[in-house]
C-alpha positions in Angstrom: -23.1 29.7 40.1 -26.2 31.4 38.7 -24.6 34.8 39.0 -21.6 33.5 36.9 -23.9 32.2 34.2 -25.8 35.5 34.2 -22.6 37.5 33.6 -21.5 35.2 30.8 -24.9 35.7 29.1 -24.5 39.5 29.4 -21.1 39.3 27.7 -22.4 37.1 24.8 -25.4 39.4 24.3 -23.2 42.5 24.3 -20.9 40.9 21.7 -23.7 39.9 19.4 -25.2 43.4 19.7 -22.0 45.0 18.8 -21.5 42.7 15.7 -25.1 43.4 14.7 -24.5 47.1 14.5 -22.5 46.5 11.3 -25.5 45.8 9.2 -26.1 47.2 5.8 -29.9 47.2 6.6 -29.9 50.0 9.1 -33.4 50.4 10.6 -32.6 52.8 13.5 -33.6 55.8 11.4 -35.7 56.5 8.4 -33.9 56.2 5.1 -32.9 59.3 3.3 -30.8 60.2 0.3 -27.7 60.5 2.5 -28.0 57.0 4.0 -25.9 54.3 2.2 -27.8 51.1 1.4 -25.4 48.1 1.3 -26.0 45.3 -1.2 -27.4 42.1 0.3 -24.1 40.2 -0.1 -22.0 42.9 1.8 -21.1 43.0 5.5 -19.2 46.0 6.9 -17.3 46.3 10.2 -15.3 48.8 12.1 -11.8 48.0 13.3 -12.9 47.3 16.9 -15.7 45.0 15.6 -13.1 43.1 13.5 -11.0 42.5 16.5 -13.9 41.5 18.7 -15.1 39.0 16.1 -11.7 37.5 15.7 -11.5 38.1 11.9 -8.4 36.7 10.2 -7.8 36.5 6.5 -5.8 34.3 4.2 -5.9 32.8 0.7 -7.3 29.8 -1.1 -4.9 26.9 -1.0 -4.3 23.8 -3.1 -4.7 20.6 -1.0 -5.0 16.9 -1.5 -8.3 16.1 0.4 -9.1 12.6 -0.9 -11.3 10.6 1.4 -10.0 7.5 3.1 -11.3 3.9 3.0 -11.0 1.9 6.2 -10.4 -1.8 5.3 -9.0 -4.9 6.9 -6.7 -7.6 5.7 -3.7 -9.8 6.4 0.0 -9.7 5.9 1.3 -12.2 3.3 4.4 -13.0 1.4 4.8 -13.5 -2.3 5.0 -17.1 -3.6 8.7 -16.5 -4.6 9.4 -15.6 -0.9 8.1 -18.8 0.6 9.3 -22.4 0.1 8.1 -25.9 1.0 11.0 -28.3 1.2 10.7 -32.0 0.5 13.0 -34.8 -0.5 12.2 -35.9 -4.1 13.4 -39.5 -3.6 12.6 -39.9 0.2 15.0 -41.5 2.7 15.9 -41.6 6.4 16.9 -38.5 8.3 20.5 -38.9 9.4 21.0 -35.5 11.1 19.6 -32.0 11.6 20.2 -29.2 14.0 17.4 -26.8 13.2 14.2 -25.8 14.9 11.3 -23.6 13.9 12.2 -19.9 14.0 15.8 -20.4 13.0 17.2 -18.1 10.3 18.5 -19.8 7.2 20.3 -18.7 4.0 20.0 -19.9 0.5 22.1 -23.0 0.0 22.5 -23.8 3.7 22.2 -27.5 4.7 18.9 -28.2 6.4 19.4 -31.9 7.0 21.3 -35.0 5.9 19.2 -37.7 4.3 20.3 -41.3 3.7 19.0 -43.8 1.1 20.6 -46.8 -0.7 18.9 -45.6 -3.9 21.3 -42.6 -3.9 24.2 -45.0 -4.3 22.6 -46.9 -7.2 21.9 -43.6 -9.1 25.5 -42.5 -8.7 26.8 -45.9 -9.8 24.5 -46.0 -12.8 25.6 -42.5 -13.8 29.3 -43.2 -13.6 29.0 -46.5 -15.6 26.9 -44.8 -18.3 29.3 -41.9 -18.5 32.2 -44.3 -19.0 30.4 -46.2 -21.7 29.5 -42.9 -23.4 33.1 -42.1 -23.8 33.7 -45.3 -25.7 30.4 -44.9 -27.7 31.3 -41.4 -28.7 34.8 -42.5 -30.0 33.1 -45.3 -32.0 30.6 -42.9 -33.4 33.3 -40.5 -34.6 35.4 -43.4 -36.1 32.5 -44.9 -38.0 31.4 -41.6 -39.3 34.9 -41.0 -40.7 34.9 -44.5 -42.3 31.5 -43.9 -43.8 32.6 -40.6 -45.3 35.6 -42.4 -46.8 33.1 -45.0 -48.2 34.7 -47.7 -46.2 31.8 -48.4 -43.9 28.2 -49.1 -44.7 25.3 -46.7 -43.8 23.5 -49.4 -41.9 26.5 -50.0 -39.5 26.8 -46.3 -39.0 23.1 -46.0 -38.1 23.5 -48.7 -35.5 26.5 -47.1 -33.9 24.7 -43.7 -33.9 21.6 -45.1 -32.1 23.8 -46.7 -29.4 25.7 -43.4 -28.9 22.6 -41.3 -28.7 20.8 -43.7 -26.3 23.8 -43.6 -24.0 23.9 -39.8 -24.2 20.2 -39.6 -23.2 20.8 -42.0 -20.3 23.7 -40.0 -19.0 21.7 -36.7 -19.2 18.7 -38.2 -17.4 20.9 -39.6 -14.6 22.6 -36.2 -14.3 19.1 -34.6 -13.7 18.3 -37.2 -11.1 21.6 -36.4 -9.3 20.8 -32.7 -9.4 17.3 -33.4 -8.1 18.6 -35.1 -5.0 21.3 -32.5 -4.5 24.4 -34.1 -5.9 26.6 -32.2 -8.3 27.4 -34.5 -11.4 30.5 -32.4 -12.2 32.2 -33.2 -8.9 31.1 -36.8 -8.7 33.6 -39.6 -9.5 34.4 -43.2 -8.5 36.0 -42.0 -5.2 33.3 -40.0 -3.6 30.1 -42.0 -3.9 27.9 -41.5 -0.8 24.6 -42.9 0.6 23.8 -39.5 2.1 22.8 -36.2 0.5 22.4 -32.7 1.9 19.0 -31.1 1.8 19.6 -27.4 0.9 17.5 -24.3 1.6 16.2 -22.8 -1.7 15.8 -19.2 -0.3 16.8 -16.9 2.5 14.4 -16.6 5.4 13.4 -18.2 8.6 11.9 -21.7 9.3 8.2 -21.5 9.8 7.9 -25.3 10.6 10.2 -28.3 11.0 8.6 -31.7 10.5 11.5 -34.1 10.9 13.6 -35.9 13.6 16.6 -38.2 13.4 15.8 -41.7 12.1 12.5 -40.7 10.6 11.7 -42.0 7.1 10.3 -39.3 4.9 8.5 -39.9 1.6 8.8 -37.7 -1.5 5.4 -36.1 -0.7 6.2 -35.2 2.9 6.7 -31.5 3.8 10.0 -31.4 5.8 10.5 -27.7 6.2 8.5 -24.5 5.5 10.6 -21.3 4.9 9.4 -17.7 4.8 11.3 -14.6 3.7 9.7 -11.6 5.4 12.0 -9.0 3.9 9.4 -8.3 1.2 5.9 -8.4 2.6 2.6 -7.4 1.0 -0.9 -6.8 2.2 -3.9 -8.7 1.1 -6.9 -6.4 1.8 -10.6 -7.1 1.4 -12.9 -4.4 -0.1 -16.6 -4.3 -0.9 -17.6 -4.2 -4.5 -19.1 -0.6 -4.1 -15.5 0.6 -3.5 -14.1 -0.9 -6.7 -13.8 2.4 -8.5 -12.1 4.1 -5.6 -8.8 2.2 -5.6 -6.1 1.8 -8.3 -2.4 0.8 -8.5 -0.1 3.4 -7.1 -2.3 4.7 -4.3 -0.8 5.1 -0.8 -1.9 3.0 2.2 -1.3 3.5 5.9 -1.7 0.3 8.0 -1.6 -0.7 11.6 -0.8 -4.0 13.3 -1.5 -5.4 16.8 -3.4 -2.3 17.8 -0.2 -0.2 17.5 -0.4 3.5 17.0 2.6 3.6 14.7 1.5 3.7 11.0 3.3 1.7 8.4 3.2 2.5 4.7 2.4 0.5 1.6 1.5 1.1 -2.0 -1.2 -0.7 -4.0 0.4 -2.9 -6.6 -2.6 -4.7 -8.0 -6.4 -4.8 -7.6 -8.6 -7.9 -8.0 -10.2 -8.5 -11.3 -13.3 -10.4 -10.1 -15.9 -10.2 -7.3 -16.3 -13.2 -4.9 -19.6 -14.7 -3.8 -19.7 -12.4 -0.7 -19.5 -9.3 -3.0 -15.9 -8.5 -2.0 -12.7 -8.3 -4.0 -9.0 -8.3 -3.1 -6.5 -5.5 -3.3 -2.7 -6.2 -3.0 -0.2 -3.7 -1.7 3.6 -3.8 -1.3 5.0 -2.9 2.1 7.5 -0.1 1.5 9.8 -0.4 4.6 10.7 -3.3 6.8 8.4 -3.7 9.8 10.1 -5.4 12.7 6.8 -6.5 14.3 5.1 -7.6 11.1 4.8 -11.3 10.4 2.9 -13.2 7.7 -0.6 -14.1 8.7 -1.1 -11.1 11.0 -4.3 -9.1 10.7 -4.0 -5.4 9.8 -6.3 -2.4 9.6 -5.6 -0.1 6.8 -6.5 3.4 5.5 -6.5 3.8 1.7 -6.2 7.3 0.3 -8.9 7.6 -2.4 -7.2 10.3 -4.4 -4.0 12.5 -4.5 -5.7 15.2 -6.7 -5.0 18.8 -5.6 -8.2 20.9 -5.1 -8.9 24.4 -4.0 -9.4 24.3 -0.2 -9.9 26.5 2.8 -9.9 25.9 6.6 -13.3 24.3 7.4 -14.3 27.2 9.6 -14.0 29.6 6.7 -17.1 28.0 5.0 -20.5 28.8 6.5 -24.0 27.6 5.7 -27.1 29.7 5.4 -30.5 28.8 3.8 -29.1 25.4 2.6 -26.3 27.1 0.7 -22.5 27.5 1.5 -20.6 30.7 1.6 -17.2 32.2 2.2 -16.4 35.9 3.0 -13.9 37.8 0.9 -12.4 41.2 1.6 -14.0 43.7 -0.7 -12.7 47.2 0.3 -11.7 49.6 3.0 -13.7 52.9 3.3 -14.5 55.8 5.6 -17.8 57.0 6.9 -18.0 60.3 8.9 -14.3 60.0 9.3 -14.3 56.5 10.7 -12.7 53.5 8.9 -14.8 50.5 7.8 -14.0 47.3 6.1 -16.5 45.6 3.7 -16.6 41.8 3.3 -18.5 40.2 0.4 -20.4 36.9 0.7 -19.5 34.5 -2.1 -21.5 31.3 -2.7 -19.4 28.1 -3.1 -19.9 24.4 -3.2 -18.3 22.2 -0.5 -16.5 19.0 -1.3 -14.5 16.6 0.8 -13.0 17.5 4.2 -9.8 16.3 5.8 -7.4 17.5 8.5 -9.3 20.7 9.2 -9.6 21.7 5.5 -12.6 21.6 3.2 -12.7 21.6 -0.6 -14.5 24.6 -2.1 -15.7 24.8 -5.7 -15.4 28.5 -6.5 -17.7 30.5 -8.9 -16.6 31.3 -12.4 -14.4 34.5 -12.5 -13.2 34.2 -8.9 -9.8 35.8 -8.6 -8.0 32.8 -7.0 -4.5 34.4 -6.8 -5.5 37.8 -5.4 -8.6 37.1 -3.3 -8.2 37.7 0.4 -10.5 35.3 2.2 -11.8 35.3 5.8 -10.3 32.1 7.3 -11.3 32.8 11.0 -14.4 34.5 12.3 -16.6 33.7 9.3 -19.5 32.6 11.5 -19.3 36.0 13.4 -19.7 37.8 10.0 -22.6 35.6 9.1 -24.2 36.2 12.5 -23.8 39.9 12.0 -25.3 39.7 8.6 -28.3 37.7 9.7 -29.0 39.7 12.8 -27.9 43.1 11.8 -29.9 45.8 13.6 -32.1 43.2 15.3 -29.7 41.7 17.9 -31.4 40.9 21.1 -31.1 38.6 24.0 
């Protein structure tokens, strides 16, 4: 085992020595007028050294490298997609066939409810409606007589009051009928009933069923809870320090039940106030149906901070030396004593965000972005050769 390690060490030392021989600070012989002195920011290499160092070139790319925020939250439904169903006038449950989890559609009968008061309302409505027909005829007749100066204004006023009072009574009874689920248009003296159908106001599934046959329910009792999970949204909790990092339109990837499959959402609204625990809410619309997602589930989410395109390179193309960051750019090909050499120029840059193997680079003024050939692999070997040129030793 020791012999093996010794051989590997010899190979590494030989490689570093070979790379070191590319230095511009050649100290093996005294300088003369014929010896080329390379600038401090230039590294030169022979073709065999380039292959040994694994040098590969490319170009600066435009990438979206916004950082991501990791946050938690829950799945919710909008108020218009959930419903609490009660019976405005109360009554006894006559029949129902539904249980929690059943799917229901808008207008579907959830239960039949019986109450003697339903009969009284229908009777009062039909009687008032019939009296209104007579009162309306009287009103028109007295109006015509008044216009012909046959009838007094006082008598006309009395008839008018009676007509309008009956009209108001009929309209109020119509609203009561609609409130308990009876259509006034289809009601007549032949179809008065003591039972009414309790209808579903939305499509969805039953979250809870709180009734049974024969039970009396009051107007304030919650009989059914209905949720429509076709349009879900996320309610995420963020710290106040991240308030400037999120905005409407940003993309979100979220995960449920420790699943590896990512779901997508878009921020639709951000909170406008900070709570006592120094957090605020962010709301995001789920873009596609999620078969395993249910309201109330906890989610973990990743928020993309920015979609801005920036100049970027593979992270290994950026090297650090003396607390500064550099990249290497192809400078020129040349010959010395009949042998081809390639020169690479060190360019100082500023690093930004990193993501998916790429790093943002802020390039110096005057950098030829469209024509520059940048070392994307082997940059550390070039830096090593530059630092240790002529002095490589193991």
